[in-house]
N, C-alpha and C positions, 0 to 999 in steps of 0.2 A: 143912613147910607143912601146915596143918591141912586135911582132906579134907570136903568137902560133897558129898552125892549129892541130885540132883533126880530124883525118880520122876515120870515122865511129861515128861521134859525134851526129847523130841525134837519137839514141835510146840506150837503154840498157846500158852497161857500159859507152860507149862513152858519152851518155847523162849525166851520173852522173859526169863525168870528165868536161864536159861542165860546168855544174853548179858550180862545185868547182872553176874552173878558174874564171867564172864570178863572184862568190861570193868573191874571193879574190880581185879582181880588179886591179891586178898588170900588165896584159898583155892585148893587143888587142887580138881578138880571131877570127878565121876563122875555119869553118867546111868543111871538104873536103867530097865531095859525088859525085856519079855518075851522078846526076841530080840537077840542081838548084831547089829550092823551096822556094818561097817568103813566103808563109804561115808558112811553118815549121821553117824558119828562124826567124819570128817574135816571134813564140812560144818558140824558145830555146834561143833567145837573142844573136844570133851570124849570121853573114854572112855565107851563104852557098855557096860554089865555087865548079863547076863542074870540074871534073878531069877524065882523060882517063887512067885507071888503067893499060891498056894494053901497054902504051907507056911511058917508063922513060924520054924521052926527052921532052914530053909534060908536064909530072909531074913537071919536072925541071923548065920549062918556067913559068908554073902556080905559083910554089913557089917564083920564082924570081919576077914575076910581082906583087905578093902580099906581098913581103918582109917578107917572113915567115922565122924567125930566127930558130924556134923549131917545130918539128913534133911529135906529140904524136898519136900513132897508137892504135885505138880500134877497128880495123876491126875484125870482128867476124870470127869464125872458119867455118861458113858457106859460106865465101867468098873464091874464088878460091885462093890457096897459091901464085899464081904468082902475085897476086895484091899487097901484101905487099912487095914481093922482088922486084917488079917494082918501088913501092913507096920508098923503100930503096935506089935503084939505083937513082932514080929522086932526092932525097934529097941530095945525095952525088954528083950529077951533079950541082945542084944548087949552085951558087956562094954566095948566102946570108943565105944559112941554114947551121947551124953548129951542132945542137943538135937533137937527135933523142930517142924516148922511144919506143921500139918494143912491138907488141901485144904478150906479154908473160902473164903477169897477173894470177899469181897462185903460181906455185911450181917451183923448180928447175929440170927441166926436164933432163932425162938421156937416154942412149941408152937402158938401160934395160927397162925403161918404155915405150920407143918407141917400143919395139918388142913386146908389147901386146896392146898399145895404140896409133894408128897410127897419131892422131893429135900432139902427142909428138915429133914425127919426123919432123912435119911442124915448130913446135917451135924451134927445134935444128937447122933446115935449116935457119931459120930467124936469129939466133945468129951467125951462121957462115957468113952469109951474112952481118951482122953488123961489124964483125971483118976484113972484106975486105974492109971497107970504111974508110975515113979520118974522120968521124963524131964522136963527143963526144956522147956516148950513155949509157943508164942504162936500165936494165930490173928490173921491179918492181914485187916483189914477196910479195903476200898477203894471201895466202892459198886459202881456199874456200869462195865464196861469200856467207855471212851469210843471205843477204835479200831474197834469193830464199826461205827461210823457212817462212818468214813472209808475203810475197805477197799473196793476194793484201791488207792485213789488215794494213801493215807497208809501208810506202812510199817507193817506189822503181820503176825502169824502168825495172826491172827483171821479167821474167815469174815465176809462182808458180810450178816450175819443180823441185822437191826435190830428193835429194840423201838421202837414208836410213831412213829418220825421216820425217813422216807427222804428223806435228802438228795439223791440222784441223781434222784429224780423229783418234787422239790418237793410231797411229800405227807406229812401227818401224821394218826395216828389216835390221839390222846392219851387215854389211860386215866384217867377221872375228870375232874376240873376242871383238871388240868394245873397247878395253883397251888401243889402241895407241893413242897418242896425235895428234891433229891436229889444225891448225890455221883457224879462221873463221873472215872475215872482211866484214863489209857493204860496198857496192860500193859508197855510198855517202861519207863515210870516205876516201875510195880510192882517191875520187876526190879531196877533201880537202888536202890530203898529196901530191897528184901529183901538185896541185897549189903551194904547199910550195916548192916541189922539184924543180920546174922550176925557183925558185929564189936562188937556191944553187949555189956557185960559182964553185965548181968542183964535178963531179959525179963519183960514184964508178961504176963497172960494173953491180952490182947487189944492189938494194935499197928495204929494207924490211919493211913492215907494219905489226905489230904484237900487238894485244890488248888482245884477247882471245885465249888462248891454253888450249884446253881439250879434253877428250875422248868423242866418240860418246855415250858411257855408261852415262857418266856425262851430256851430253846434254839432254839424255832422262830424267835423274833424275830431272834436272833443270825444264824441261817442266812439269813433273808430279807435282813438288811442286808448280809452278806458277799457273797451271791449276787445281790443286786439283783433278786430275784424274789419274788412273792408265793405261799406255799404254800397249798394246798387243805388245810384242817384240819377233821377231824371229832373228836368226842369220845364215847367208849365209856363208857356209864354203869357204875357199880360192880354194878348189878343185872344188866346185860348181860354183863359180865366174870364174873360168879358163874355163868353158864351155860357158861363155857368157850368164849366166842365173842369174837373181836375183828374190827375192820374189817381187812380183807386190804389190806396194802402191796403195791404193784407189784413190789416185790423179793423178795416171799415164794414165788410159785409154783415159782422155779427150785430151791428146797430140798425141795419136796414129794417127789421121788423117794426121798429118804433121811431125810426128816424129815416124816412124813405131815401132811397139812393138820390133821387134827383134833389130832394131838399138838402140833403147832407152836401152833395157836391156844390149846389148854389151857394150855400152858407159859406163853405171853406173857399170856394172861389172869390167870393166877395172879401173874405178876409184876407186872402192872399194879395189881392189887389191893394188893400189897405196896407198890408205889410211892405209890399214893394214901393208904395208911394211915400214910405217914411212915417206913417201914423203911429207905429209902435215905437218909434224912437223918441221917447219923450226927453225933454232938454229943460227942465225946470231951473230956476235960480237956487232953490233950496229944496231938500227933500225931508222927509220924516226919518230917513237914515241917518241924516247930518244931526237932527234935534235928539234923536234917541239911539245913540251909538252903542248901547249895550245890547241891543237887538241885533243879532248876527243871522241874517237871512241866508237860505241856501243858494247857491250857485248852480249853474248847470252842470259843472263838473261834479260838484256834491251830489246831485240828484242821480246822474248817471253811474257814478261810483258806488252810491248806497244800493242802487238797483242791480248792479252788474258785477261788482268786484267780489272776488271769491276770497 
């Protein structure tokens, strides 16, 4: 059985990908982490192998020792950028590793987006690094993670840190007009599609997952219909967003001790600008949904209904 390694597979998106691969049963699975943790390995159903992300040669040796053919990176944006750059170098050096999925997960980042959202530059640097390797690779583009909005009432490994719409408090602070289409995908569905993608004979440089494409205004309308309540809705102008300020949602303050208010607001303001510019309205020629129709992803209505229908 061929072996896949998921970097960052102990939590959040990485854990959802681990679940998807385990559920498909097509590959052996290893999780790469900075430390071994036997208890966590038992919990997630995969071996955890310690790697030194500061040393590409050491990474290459680990990949070779464990016969890892494919690396899927779900390293978070909180990790130092050098960690994944070194992981890419290590995978390229490994004689047994031939495929790689970098930690892009979201949208097609551009230099324009990077001009106001620094994590986008990190993503662009990852893609440049991939281009310089001999690896076969693909970036998975899935829009915005839907399960943020349903946590913790909907099963997910993601925290309930929401952009624009607070379903639990019936409040929305919409960036811009709210009339621009955006793609939303649950991380569990991302995991299922990644498991299918691993079996694909040839990869394109971009792999798209698209089930629900709708505007934020439509998202609010669906939530109001399902919950039977009227939301208090405000709109933040693009001019306001450019100052790094958003209208605070009731669910935000609980995150400030570890995600300071100014940083959170700046991050969501930048994402709001990207949303209003159409960056989350993915328009590919073909999607993984087309290729693997047996996978039925959740829609926004599915998520809201699961969380709030009685």
